[in-house]
N, C-alpha and C positions, 0 to 999 in steps of 0.2 A: 242362263238357265242350265242347271246341272244335267249331265247325261246319266240316266238311270241304267245300271247294269245289274243283272242277276247272275249269280254263279252257281252252277249245279255240276259238281264233279264227283265221281265215285271215289277218288283219292282225296281224303280230307286234308292231307298235307299240301297237295297241289291247290286245292280249293282255297286254303288260307293264304298260300303264296300269292295267288291271283288277287285275293282281297287286299292283301298288304300293298301290292303294287298299285292297284286301282285307287285305294283309299289315300294314297300319297299324292293324288292329283285333285286339286280343289274343284275342278270342273266335273268330277265324276262322283256319283253316289252309288256305292256298291253294297250289295246284300246277298246273303246266301239263300238259295232256293229252299223252300220248305219241304223237307223230308222226301225228296224225289218225286214230288207231285208233277204230273204232266199237264195240269190245268193251265189255261191261258193266263198270262201275267201282264201287269202294267209296267213295262220296262222298255227301254229303247234297244237294249242289246241283251241277249242271253248267251253266256259263255258256258259251254257244257262239254262233258266227255263225249266220245264218239257215239256210244249207244244211246245215251240220253238225248243228244241232239237229233239223232235219226228218228227216235220214237216220237219226239216232240213235233218234228216237221211232218211225219207221216200222219199223226193224229190231226193236226190242224190245217195243213196246207190244202187238203181236199175238202175242207168244210165250207159250206155255204155261208157260215157265220164267221169266217176268218176276218178279223178286223183289219182295216186299212193301216192302222198304227200298231200292228203286231210287232213284237221284238224281232230284230235282225239276229240270226242265229250264227254264232261263231263256234266251230269245233276246236277244242283244245285237247290234243292227244299225242301219244307217242307213236301212233300209227302213221307212217310216212310213205306208204306204198301208193303207186299211181292208181291202182284199182280202188283203194279206200277213198282217195281224194275225189276221183271221178264219181263214185257212188254218192258221197256226201253232197257234192255240189249239184249233181244232176237231180237229186231228190229234194233239194230245197234249201240247203245250208247256204249262207251268204258269205261265210269266211272259213278259213281252215288254217290252223296254226299248230305247230308241234311244241312240246313242253320245253324245248331247247331255245325257244325265242327269248330275246332280251326284253327288259321292262319297257324300254322306249318304243320298241316295235309293237308291243301289246297295246299300249295306249294309242299309238298311231292307228292301229288296226280298228280299234273301237271307234275312233273319230271318223275313219273312212266309212265304216258300216253305217254310222248315223247319217253321213252325207248321202247315203244311198248307193255307194260303190261296193262291189264285192272285193274281198281281199284274201290272198294266200300269203303265208310267210315266205321269207326269202329262200329258205332251204327247199321248200315245196316248189316254189316258182322255178328254181334251178332244175329240179327233177323233171318238171313238166317241159321245160325248154329242151332238156337232153332227150326227152322222148320224141321230140319232133323229128329226130333223125331216123326213127323207126317207121316202117310202113304200118298204117293203122288197120286194125281188124274192124270189119263191119259189125253191127249189133248182132246179126244172125250168126256170124262166125264166133263172136263172144259167147253166144248161147250154146253153140256146139262145143266150144272149148271147155266151158264150165262142166258140161256133161261128160266130156272126155276125161276131165280131171277126176270125175267120180268113178272112173273105170268102166263106163258104159260102152258097149259096142255100137256100131253104126245102126243096126236095126232097132235097138232099144232107144237110141237117141231119136231116131226117126219117129217112133211111136210117141215119144214124149213131146216132141215139137210139132207133130202132126204134118210132117213132110216125108218125102220118099227117102229110102236108104241111099239111092243113087245121088240125090241132092246132098245128103250128109257126106257122102264120100267126096263130092266136089268141094264142099266146105272144108273138110279135113285137109285135103290137098292144098287148098289156098292157105290154111293156117300154117301148115308145115313150111310152105314157101315163104310166107311173110315173116315167120319167126326164125327162119333159116335152121330148121330142125330136121333131123333125119327120121325120127320116130315120134309117135304120139307121146311117149313118156318124156322124151327130151323137150317136146313142145310145151308140155305142162310145167316142166322144171323151169324153162326159160320164162314162161308167162308168170310163174310165181315169183321168180327172182326180180322181174321187172315190176311186179305188183299189179299185173293185169287181172289176176284172179286171186281170190282170197285163200287164206290158209285154213284147212279144216280144223274145226274146234276152237278157233280164235274168238273168244267172247270176253266181255268185260262185265264187271259187277254193276248192279243197279245202284245209283247214288243213294246214300243214306246221310243226309245232312241236317243240321239243326235248322229250325224254322225262323225265318225273318230276322236274322241277326244283322244289325248295322255295325260296321267296323268303326271304331272311334277315329275321328279325323286327325288325331295327333300322332298316328303311326308314322314312323320315319319313312321317307321316300327312298327307295333303293337307288343305287347308282344307275345312271342312264343306260349304261351298256352292260349291266349285270344280268346274267341269265336268271331264269325263273328260280332255279335252285338256290340262288344267293339270297332270295327274299323270303325263304321259308326255313 
């Protein structure tokens, strides 16, 4: 029985590259997602750009009508920061891959998701392993850090989070210590470099794709270790 995959990516070149790779495998039936629609689909796996994937899981994960056989969601993106990966996986994505992955790994990832296992690509896995050497921030410290990055002072952060300014001061001290930063500005710079917090203004376009197109099965299969770019 074929694995059904839908592709929804804001970059049509990447979308067709994914389609080409997937269509070269007889056990996979790939099609493009209709016009950026966020409606539920009948597919085993959804491969989407970061923003589409996040919008899809936010809309459907909390629904009482979320079907037991809903598609497993794979993020395909150029965004490789620790913060982005954490946000995606914690909000409901099942897999995370960068556009530099090779064709063989993409197919393997699809198969793992269908088996029910989460998957992150090799380059992301290495980043996550490297981060294990750093002392982790608590969720509350992350909340404070996000507001520090917005240029807010302790009192303003306290009012935003509904806790005392003294508690905020304690959290800021802990953040500086864990990030080994001397100042709030340095802490924000370190956090952004590690990908713990997002970069202001980083947004991606909404996918605009053709509806329900099935790729012909006679498309040539790309070399096993070719990167995604070689298939497009």
